[in-house]
C-alpha positions in Angstrom: -25.2 -16.3 63.6 -25.2 -12.6 64.7 -24.5 -10.9 68.0 -28.1 -10.2 68.7 -29.2 -13.7 68.1 -30.4 -14.6 71.6 -32.9 -17.5 72.4 -35.9 -15.4 71.3 -34.2 -14.4 68.1 -33.4 -18.0 67.3 -37.0 -19.0 67.9 -38.1 -16.2 65.6 -35.8 -17.4 62.9 -37.2 -20.9 63.2 -40.7 -19.5 62.8 -39.7 -17.3 59.9 -38.2 -20.3 58.0 -41.4 -22.2 58.9 -43.6 -19.7 57.2 -41.3 -19.5 54.2 -41.4 -23.3 54.1 -45.3 -23.1 53.9 -44.8 -21.0 50.7 -42.4 -23.5 49.2 -44.9 -26.3 49.7 -42.6 -29.2 49.9 -40.5 -30.8 52.8 -37.5 -31.2 50.5 -37.7 -27.6 49.4 -38.1 -26.5 53.1 -34.9 -28.4 54.1 -33.0 -27.1 51.0 -34.1 -23.5 51.7 -33.0 -23.7 55.3 -29.6 -25.2 54.4 -29.0 -22.6 51.6 -30.1 -19.6 53.9 -28.0 -20.7 56.8 -25.1 -21.0 54.4 -25.6 -17.5 53.3 -25.8 -16.4 57.0 -22.5 -18.4 57.7 -18.9 -17.3 57.6 -17.9 -19.1 54.5 -15.9 -16.7 52.1 -17.6 -18.2 49.0 -21.4 -18.7 49.1 -22.1 -20.7 46.0 -23.9 -24.1 45.9 -20.8 -26.4 46.3 -19.2 -24.8 49.4 -22.6 -24.4 51.0 -23.5 -28.0 50.5 -20.0 -29.1 51.8 -20.6 -27.2 55.0 -23.6 -29.4 56.0 -22.4 -32.7 54.8 -20.3 -34.5 57.3 -19.9 -37.7 55.3 -17.6 -37.1 52.3 -19.2 -40.0 50.5 -22.5 -38.1 50.5 -21.1 -34.7 49.5 -21.9 -35.1 45.9 -25.5 -36.1 46.6 -25.9 -33.1 48.9 -24.5 -30.8 46.3 -26.9 -32.2 43.6 -30.0 -31.6 45.9 -29.0 -28.0 46.7 -28.2 -27.3 43.1 -31.6 -28.7 42.1 -33.3 -26.5 44.6 -31.7 -23.3 43.5 -31.6 -23.9 39.8 -34.5 -26.2 38.8 -37.1 -26.4 41.7 -40.3 -24.6 40.8 -41.2 -22.2 43.6 -42.4 -18.7 43.6 -39.7 -16.0 44.0 -42.5 -13.4 44.3 -44.3 -15.2 47.1 -41.1 -15.5 49.2 -39.9 -12.0 48.5 -43.2 -10.3 49.4 -43.5 -12.3 52.6 -40.0 -11.4 53.7 -40.5 -7.8 52.7 -43.6 -7.4 54.7 -41.9 -9.2 57.7 -39.2 -6.5 57.7 -41.4 -3.6 57.0 -43.7 -4.4 59.8 -40.9 -4.0 62.3 -39.5 -1.0 60.4 -42.9 0.7 60.5 -43.1 0.4 64.2 -40.3 2.9 64.6 -40.4 5.2 61.5 -42.8 6.1 58.6 -42.0 4.5 55.2 -40.4 7.5 53.3 -38.9 6.1 50.1 -39.0 3.6 47.4 -35.5 3.4 46.0 -34.5 2.2 42.5 -31.0 1.2 41.5 -29.0 -1.2 39.7 -25.8 -3.1 40.4 -23.3 -5.3 38.5 -22.5 -9.0 39.1 -18.9 -9.4 37.7 -18.4 -12.5 35.6 -15.4 -14.2 34.0 -17.1 -16.2 31.2 -19.8 -15.6 28.6 -22.4 -18.2 29.5 -24.1 -16.9 32.5 -27.5 -15.6 31.6 -27.5 -11.8 30.8 -23.8 -11.5 30.8 -22.0 -9.1 28.4 -19.7 -6.2 28.4 -21.6 -3.3 29.8 -21.2 -0.4 32.2 -21.8 -1.0 35.9 -21.3 1.5 38.8 -20.0 -1.5 40.8 -16.8 -1.4 38.9 -17.1 2.2 37.5 -16.4 1.1 34.1 -17.6 -1.2 31.2 -16.8 -4.8 32.1 -18.0 -8.4 31.7 -21.0 -8.6 34.0 -24.6 -9.2 34.7 -26.7 -6.3 35.8 -29.6 -6.4 38.3 -32.3 -3.6 38.9 -33.6 -3.5 42.6 -36.4 -1.9 44.4 -35.8 -1.0 48.1 -38.1 0.5 50.7 -36.6 2.9 53.3 -37.5 4.7 56.4 -35.3 7.5 57.8 -33.2 4.9 59.6 -33.6 1.6 57.8 -33.5 0.3 54.2 -34.5 -3.1 52.9 -34.4 -4.4 49.2 -37.7 -6.1 48.4 -37.4 -7.0 44.8 -34.8 -7.6 42.0 -34.8 -8.2 38.3 -32.0 -9.5 36.1 -31.5 -7.1 33.1 -31.4 -9.0 29.9 -29.6 -7.3 27.0 -31.0 -7.7 23.5 -28.0 -10.1 22.9 -29.8 -12.5 25.2 -33.4 -11.6 25.1 -33.8 -11.5 21.3 -31.6 -14.5 20.4 -33.3 -18.0 20.5 -30.1 -19.9 21.1 -29.1 -17.7 24.0 -32.6 -17.9 25.5 -32.5 -21.6 25.5 -29.0 -21.7 27.0 -30.0 -19.4 29.8 -33.5 -21.1 30.3 -35.2 -17.8 29.9 -39.0 -18.3 30.3 -41.2 -17.7 27.2 -43.0 -14.8 28.9 -39.8 -12.9 29.6 -38.9 -10.3 26.8 -36.5 -7.6 26.5 -37.2 -4.5 28.8 -35.1 -1.5 29.5 -34.1 -0.9 33.1 -36.8 1.8 33.7 -39.4 -0.8 32.4 -38.1 -3.5 34.8 -38.2 -0.8 37.5 -41.9 0.0 36.7 -42.7 -3.7 36.8 -41.4 -4.0 40.3 -43.2 -0.7 41.4 -46.5 -2.1 40.0 -46.1 -5.4 41.9 -45.3 -3.5 45.1 -48.5 -1.3 44.8 -50.5 -4.4 44.0 -49.1 -6.1 47.0 -49.9 -3.3 49.4 -46.4 -2.2 50.3 -46.7 1.1 52.2 -46.1 3.9 49.7 -43.0 6.1 49.7 -41.5 8.7 47.4 -39.8 7.0 44.3 -36.1 7.8 44.1 -33.8 6.9 41.3 -30.9 8.2 39.2 -30.9 9.8 35.8 -31.1 6.4 34.1 -34.7 6.2 35.4 -35.8 9.8 35.9 -34.7 11.1 32.4 -37.6 9.0 30.9 -40.7 11.1 30.8 -42.7 7.9 30.3 -41.3 6.5 33.6 -42.2 9.7 35.6 -45.7 9.8 34.2 -46.3 6.1 34.9 -45.1 6.7 38.5 -47.6 9.5 39.0 -50.3 7.4 37.3 -49.7 4.8 40.0 -50.4 7.3 42.7 -46.7 7.8 43.8 -44.6 10.9 44.1 -41.0 11.0 42.8 -37.7 12.7 43.2 -35.5 11.5 40.4 -32.3 12.3 38.7 -32.3 13.7 35.1 -29.5 14.3 32.6 -27.9 17.8 32.2 -29.4 18.3 28.8 -33.0 17.6 29.9 -35.2 20.7 28.9 -37.7 22.5 31.0 -39.6 25.7 31.0 -38.9 27.9 34.1 -42.0 29.1 36.0 -42.2 32.5 37.6 -43.6 33.2 41.0 -47.1 33.3 39.5 -46.6 29.8 38.1 -46.3 31.0 34.4 -43.8 29.9 31.9 -41.0 32.3 31.1 -39.0 32.3 27.9 -38.1 29.3 25.8 -37.3 25.9 27.1 -33.7 25.5 28.3 -31.6 22.6 29.7 -31.4 22.1 33.4 -27.7 22.7 33.1 -28.3 26.2 31.7 -31.0 26.7 34.4 -28.3 25.9 37.1 -26.0 28.3 35.5 -28.5 31.1 35.7 -29.3 30.3 39.3 -25.7 30.3 40.2 -25.3 33.7 38.4 -28.1 35.0 40.6 -26.4 33.4 43.6 -29.3 31.1 44.2 -27.3 28.2 45.6 -27.2 27.7 49.5 -25.4 25.1 51.5 -27.4 22.3 52.9 -26.3 19.4 55.2 -28.3 16.3 54.7 -26.6 14.0 57.1 -24.4 14.1 60.1 -21.3 11.9 59.5 -19.0 10.2 62.0 -16.0 12.1 60.6 -17.7 15.1 58.8 -21.1 16.3 57.8 -22.3 15.5 54.3 -23.2 18.7 52.6 -23.2 20.6 49.3 -24.7 23.8 47.8 -28.2 23.4 46.4 -30.7 25.6 44.3 -34.2 24.9 43.3 -37.0 26.4 41.1 -40.4 25.5 39.7 -40.4 24.2 36.1 -42.5 22.4 33.5 -40.8 19.5 31.7 -40.3 19.9 27.9 -41.0 16.8 25.9 -43.3 15.6 23.2 -46.0 13.6 24.8 -49.1 15.0 23.0 -50.1 17.3 25.9 -49.9 21.0 25.9 -47.4 22.6 28.4 -50.1 24.1 30.5 -51.7 20.6 31.0 -48.5 19.2 32.5 -47.8 19.0 36.2 -45.4 21.6 37.5 -42.3 20.1 39.1 -39.4 21.3 41.3 -36.0 21.3 39.8 -33.3 20.7 42.5 -29.6 21.1 41.6 -26.6 19.8 43.7 -23.2 21.6 43.2 -20.4 20.2 45.2 -17.5 22.1 46.5 -14.4 22.5 44.3 -16.3 21.3 41.1 -16.8 23.3 38.0 -20.4 22.1 37.3 -23.3 20.6 39.2 -23.0 17.0 40.2 -26.7 16.2 40.1 -30.0 17.4 38.8 -33.4 16.2 40.2 -37.0 16.6 39.2 -39.5 16.4 42.1 -43.2 16.0 42.0 -43.5 16.7 45.7 -45.5 19.8 46.9 -43.9 23.2 46.3 -44.4 23.9 49.9 -41.8 21.4 51.0 -38.6 23.1 52.3 -35.4 22.8 50.3 -33.7 21.2 53.3 -36.6 18.4 53.4 -36.4 18.0 49.6 -32.6 17.6 49.8 -32.7 15.0 52.6 -35.2 12.9 50.6 -33.3 13.1 47.4 -30.1 12.1 49.0 -31.5 8.9 50.5 -30.9 7.1 47.2 -27.2 6.7 47.9 -27.9 4.5 50.9 -28.6 1.7 48.4 -24.9 1.4 47.7 -24.3 0.4 51.2 -27.0 -2.2 51.1 -25.4 -3.7 47.9 -22.1 -3.9 49.7 -23.7 -5.8 52.6 -25.6 -8.1 50.4 -22.6 -9.0 48.4 -19.9 -9.0 51.1 -21.8 -10.7 53.9 -24.7 -12.7 52.1 -23.1 -13.6 48.8 -25.6 -11.9 46.6 -23.0 -12.0 43.7 -21.7 -15.5 44.4 -24.2 -17.5 42.4 -22.1 -19.6 39.9 -25.1 -21.1 38.0 -26.0 -19.9 34.6 -29.8 -20.0 34.4 -32.4 -17.2 34.7 -34.5 -19.2 37.3 -31.4 -20.0 39.3 -30.2 -16.4 39.5 -33.6 -15.2 40.7 -33.9 -18.1 43.3 -30.4 -17.3 44.7 -31.2 -13.6 44.9 -34.6 -14.4 46.7 -32.9 -16.3 49.5 -30.3 -13.5 49.9 -33.2 -10.9 50.2 -35.0 -13.1 52.6 -32.0 -13.5 54.8 -31.4 -9.7 54.8 -35.0 -8.9 55.7 -34.8 -11.0 58.8 -31.6 -9.3 59.9 -33.1 -5.9 59.4 -36.1 -6.9 61.4 -33.8 -8.1 64.2 -31.8 -5.0 64.1 -34.9 -2.8 64.5 -36.0 -4.9 67.5 -32.6 -4.7 69.2 -31.5 -1.2 68.2 -34.5 1.1 67.7 -33.6 4.6 66.3 -33.9 6.3 69.7 -31.0 4.2 71.1 -28.5 4.7 68.2 -27.3 8.2 68.5 -25.9 9.8 65.4 -23.8 6.8 64.3 -25.5 4.5 61.8 -23.8 1.1 61.7 -24.4 -1.3 58.9 -26.9 -4.0 59.9 -24.4 -6.7 58.8 -21.6 -5.2 60.8 -23.1 -7.1 63.5 -22.6 -10.5 61.6 -20.4 -12.8 63.6 
């Protein structure tokens, strides 16, 4: 399956599948899960139900029956996505934590490109996967990262109002009665709450401006006992604090704040990662601020935050603005390194889609989409655990290979 799958690893995989099987609670589900998972591990270019079932069925006369069994398992069988996901997450995190401390919980979303209009949640919407508005589904993920590794532990399908609030579409997509319309930040908070309840080791919550620009999101993250470093939109308003921690002047946008810091030459170059071809660096500036928004609390009652601004070479304006709840004693270099970890999620999406068929599900139902994603997450968690066992950080040097580059 992978280059590091020696005898011991093969035995671990068997034990891993056996424990997942205990959660599934049925011999037929056990068998179907193993077939589906091994299909995702395999070399097939298309990893949807039909080609996966064809791989394991030697007798052509029985191919249709094998296909129907696997289709039932992934689309109709009632088993807990949460139970399987939390088991596989803790399996990977146990190995990751042996080598490094958990540093971050990373929120992001990705598109699942579609041709038709009948897959649950599909509509024309923007996705960073394509860099444009296109016909797709959109999923929100929560990943947990150390300094060297990164494993996605949860995923939620975003349901636009055109699906969530239309009875006929809900029936078509087999959307459960207890599932209602939620924004992406609300879906993200659901996953964060589950992770806290499940005892996942805490990390700094990272996310782009689609999440961080919501003051309600930031407040709930802090209420859950977590720190954050999140992106915000340029028009987000703040009060700037002086060295004594007092507000100075009127509230201004973070874009205007960056302009003033640049005028005072407050930006300094910072390298956050050594690359194989060149170092990743940009100019950064920071200052202490208080968010400006109407939440019923006086400004003096709000938690002071750090505004971090990234300005890339050759650009006319800053590329990113972040608000951080981390201590003001943290160095700018440390803050930059933490903030920039969020972009590692894009590599994980590439691996999950390119190697494990995350976006290959051809069913149309809400339960089927989540079952397929669960099996993919489960497979990825095992690979990460094996990678850590075989290649601890101390043996890797400065080059960070993808865990799935090792796939055979």
